[in-house]
C-alpha positions as CSV (number, residue, x, y, z in Angstrom):
1,X,53.1,12.3,159.8
2,X,52.0,11.0,156.4
3,X,48.6,11.8,154.9
4,X,47.0,8.4,155.5
5,X,48.1,8.5,159.2
6,X,46.8,12.1,159.5
7,X,43.3,11.0,158.4
8,X,43.4,7.9,160.7
9,X,44.3,10.2,163.6
10,X,41.3,12.4,162.9
11,X,39.1,9.3,163.3
12,X,41.0,8.2,166.4
13,X,40.4,11.5,168.3
14,X,36.8,11.6,167.2
15,X,37.2,14.7,165.0
16,X,35.4,12.8,162.3
17,X,32.9,10.0,162.9
18,X,33.5,8.2,159.6
19,X,35.3,8.5,156.4
20,X,33.7,8.2,153.0
21,X,36.2,5.4,152.1
22,X,38.1,2.7,153.9
23,X,41.5,4.3,154.6
24,X,43.2,0.9,154.9
25,X,42.6,0.1,151.3
26,X,42.2,3.5,149.7
27,X,44.6,4.4,146.9
28,X,47.2,7.1,147.4
29,X,45.2,9.3,145.0
30,X,42.1,8.9,147.1
31,X,44.1,9.7,150.2
32,X,45.4,12.9,148.6
33,X,41.9,14.1,147.8
34,X,40.7,13.5,151.4
35,X,43.8,15.1,152.9
36,X,43.4,18.3,150.8
37,X,39.8,18.4,152.0
38,X,40.3,17.9,155.7
39,X,43.7,19.6,156.3
40,X,42.1,23.0,155.7
41,X,39.3,22.2,158.1
42,X,41.0,20.5,161.0
43,X,44.1,21.5,162.9
44,X,45.6,18.3,164.3
45,X,48.6,18.6,166.6
46,X,51.1,16.2,168.1
47,X,52.3,16.8,171.6
48,X,55.6,15.4,172.9
49,X,56.4,14.5,176.5
50,X,57.7,18.0,177.2
51,X,54.4,19.6,176.0
52,X,55.9,21.0,172.8
53,X,53.3,21.1,170.0
54,X,53.9,20.0,166.4
55,X,51.6,20.4,163.4
56,X,50.5,16.9,162.3
57,X,49.5,17.9,158.8
58,X,52.8,19.8,158.1
59,X,54.6,18.5,155.1
60,X,58.3,19.5,154.9
61,X,59.0,21.7,151.9
62,X,61.0,20.1,149.1
63,X,62.5,23.3,147.7
64,X,63.8,26.6,149.1
65,X,61.1,28.4,147.0
66,X,58.4,26.6,149.0
67,X,60.3,26.8,152.3
68,X,60.7,30.6,152.2
69,X,57.6,31.3,150.2
70,X,59.6,33.2,147.5
71,X,58.7,33.7,143.8
72,X,61.0,34.0,140.8
73,X,64.4,35.5,141.3
74,X,63.6,38.4,139.0
75,X,61.0,39.6,141.6
76,X,63.4,39.6,144.5
77,X,65.0,42.8,145.8
78,X,68.4,42.9,147.3
79,X,67.1,43.1,150.9
80,X,65.2,39.8,150.3
81,X,68.4,38.2,148.9
82,X,70.5,39.5,151.8
83,X,68.0,38.2,154.4
84,X,68.2,34.7,152.8
85,X,71.5,32.9,153.8
86,X,71.4,30.6,150.7
87,X,70.7,33.4,148.2
88,X,73.2,35.7,149.8
89,X,75.9,33.0,149.4
90,X,74.9,32.4,145.8
91,X,75.1,36.1,145.0
92,X,78.4,36.5,146.8
93,X,79.9,33.5,145.0
94,X,78.7,34.9,141.7
95,X,80.3,38.2,142.3
96,X,83.6,36.5,143.4
97,X,83.7,34.6,140.1
98,X,83.3,37.8,138.2
99,X,86.2,39.3,140.2
100,X,88.3,36.2,139.5
101,X,87.5,36.4,135.8
102,X,88.5,40.1,135.8
103,X,91.8,39.3,137.5
104,X,92.6,36.4,135.1
105,X,91.9,38.7,132.1
106,X,94.2,41.4,133.6
107,X,96.9,38.8,134.2
108,X,96.7,37.7,130.6
109,X,97.1,41.2,129.4
110,X,100.1,41.7,131.5
111,X,101.7,38.5,130.2
112,X,101.1,39.5,126.6
113,X,102.9,42.8,127.3
114,X,105.8,41.2,129.1
115,X,106.1,37.7,127.5
116,X,109.8,37.5,128.4
117,X,109.2,37.8,132.2
118,X,109.2,34.6,134.3
119,X,105.8,34.6,136.1
120,X,106.4,31.2,137.8
121,X,108.9,32.2,140.5
122,X,108.1,31.6,144.1
123,X,107.6,35.3,144.9
124,X,104.9,35.7,142.4
125,X,103.2,32.5,143.6
126,X,102.9,34.1,147.0
127,X,101.6,37.3,145.5
128,X,98.9,35.3,143.7
129,X,97.8,33.7,146.9
130,X,97.5,37.1,148.5
131,X,95.5,38.3,145.5
132,X,93.0,35.4,145.9
133,X,92.6,36.3,149.6
134,X,92.0,39.9,148.7
135,X,89.4,38.9,146.3
136,X,87.5,37.0,148.9
137,X,87.5,40.0,151.2
138,X,86.5,42.3,148.3
139,X,83.6,40.0,147.4
140,X,82.5,39.9,151.1
141,X,82.6,43.6,151.4
142,X,81.2,44.6,147.9
143,X,78.7,42.0,146.8
144,X,75.6,43.9,148.0
145,X,76.7,47.1,146.3
146,X,77.4,45.2,143.1
147,X,74.0,43.4,143.2
148,X,72.2,46.8,143.6
149,X,74.0,48.4,140.8
150,X,74.7,45.6,138.3
151,X,73.5,45.9,134.7
152,X,70.2,44.2,133.6
153,X,72.3,41.6,131.8
154,X,74.4,40.9,134.9
155,X,71.2,40.6,137.0
156,X,69.7,38.2,134.5
157,X,72.7,35.9,134.7
158,X,72.5,36.1,138.5
159,X,68.8,35.2,138.4
160,X,69.6,31.9,136.7
161,X,71.7,30.9,139.6
162,X,69.2,32.2,142.2
163,X,66.4,30.3,140.6
164,X,68.5,27.1,140.6
165,X,69.1,27.6,144.3
166,X,65.4,28.2,145.0
167,X,64.4,25.1,143.1
168,X,66.9,23.0,145.2
169,X,66.2,21.4,148.6
170,X,67.3,23.5,151.5
171,X,70.5,22.6,153.4
172,X,68.8,22.0,156.7
173,X,72.1,22.1,158.6
174,X,73.1,25.4,157.2
175,X,69.6,27.0,157.0
176,X,67.8,25.2,159.8
177,X,67.9,28.0,162.2
178,X,66.4,30.4,159.6
179,X,63.7,28.0,158.6
180,X,63.0,26.8,162.1
181,X,59.9,29.0,162.6
182,X,58.3,28.5,159.2
183,X,59.4,25.3,157.6
184,X,59.2,22.7,160.4
185,X,56.3,21.0,162.1
186,X,57.2,22.7,165.4
187,X,57.4,26.1,163.7
188,X,54.1,25.5,161.9
189,X,52.3,24.9,165.2
190,X,54.0,28.0,166.7
191,X,52.8,30.1,163.8
192,X,49.3,28.6,163.9
193,X,48.7,29.4,167.6
194,X,50.5,32.7,167.4
195,X,47.7,33.8,165.2
196,X,44.9,32.4,167.3
197,X,42.7,34.3,169.8
198,X,44.1,34.8,173.2
199,X,41.0,33.4,174.9
200,X,41.4,30.1,172.9
201,X,45.0,29.8,174.0
202,X,44.0,30.4,177.6
203,X,41.3,27.8,177.6
204,X,43.4,25.2,176.0
205,X,46.4,25.9,178.1
206,X,48.6,26.8,175.1
207,X,51.6,29.0,175.9
208,X,53.7,30.7,173.2
209,X,57.4,30.4,174.0
210,X,59.7,32.8,172.2
211,X,63.1,32.0,173.6
212,X,63.6,30.1,176.8
213,X,66.3,32.5,177.8
214,X,68.1,35.6,176.3
215,X,69.7,34.5,173.0
216,X,67.7,31.3,172.8
217,X,66.4,30.2,169.3
218,X,63.7,28.0,170.8
219,X,60.3,29.2,169.5
220,X,57.3,26.9,170.1
221,X,53.7,26.5,171.3
222,X,53.5,24.4,174.4
223,X,50.5,22.6,175.9
224,X,50.3,23.1,179.7
225,X,47.0,21.2,180.3
226,X,46.2,17.4,180.1
227,X,45.7,16.4,176.5
228,X,42.4,14.6,177.0
229,X,41.0,17.6,178.8
230,X,41.8,20.1,176.0
231,X,40.3,17.8,173.4
232,X,37.1,17.8,175.4
233,X,37.2,21.6,175.7
234,X,37.8,21.9,171.9
235,X,34.8,19.5,171.2
236,X,32.4,21.5,173.5
237,X,33.5,24.8,172.0
238,X,33.1,23.5,168.4
239,X,36.7,24.3,167.7
240,X,38.3,22.3,164.8
241,X,41.4,21.6,166.8
242,X,42.5,18.2,168.2
243,X,45.7,16.9,169.9
244,X,47.3,13.5,170.0
245,X,50.2,12.3,172.0
246,X,53.5,11.7,170.2
247,X,54.0,8.0,169.2
248,X,50.3,7.1,169.3
249,X,49.5,7.7,165.7
């Protein structure tokens, strides 16, 4: 839901009686000011046909840094890097390149010492392929130990690549399961109600679902009471929470 629609929806559910400006003709800059003012006051949620709740004022993060809530790479410890699939892959690839550079340097040294030997025969080609496979396995096994014990200069070089990855957009296909609970409208609603009072959840008929079955990755807040009814309850209680049905905004 865009910012203008969010503000219009607050009017539609009666959360706000009037806006200080006409939303239909307001500039984007004016909309931004109002959005920043009201998003911290009102929790507006969209409910689909299955009762799954989504945060209406959620804005999809544009970078991994925002999606994961991480700072500069130099502040990250190895455990934080390991827990992040994108950063772990960057670090592993960085270490693999170092292994390949070391291998290439060693091969050059051997060639200089045995310039007369033919290094292009089929047997050596097969050996080279095996070496590359071994390096992949070596990188997979050793990258964390290397990252923990690398020199300050090596860590600084790695940080450059980590910061580039953090400033890039997440790969939602590759990282979607990890970001599901924190960087999606459904996850934002889940986190919001997870932190709410149990009595509020009971009165509104909100149920926190953490896996529909063993091994399930489905985490959500679900509304189990009629939408109009819960909006009336929220109004009577003075709660700054309102719900709208999906597709009505």
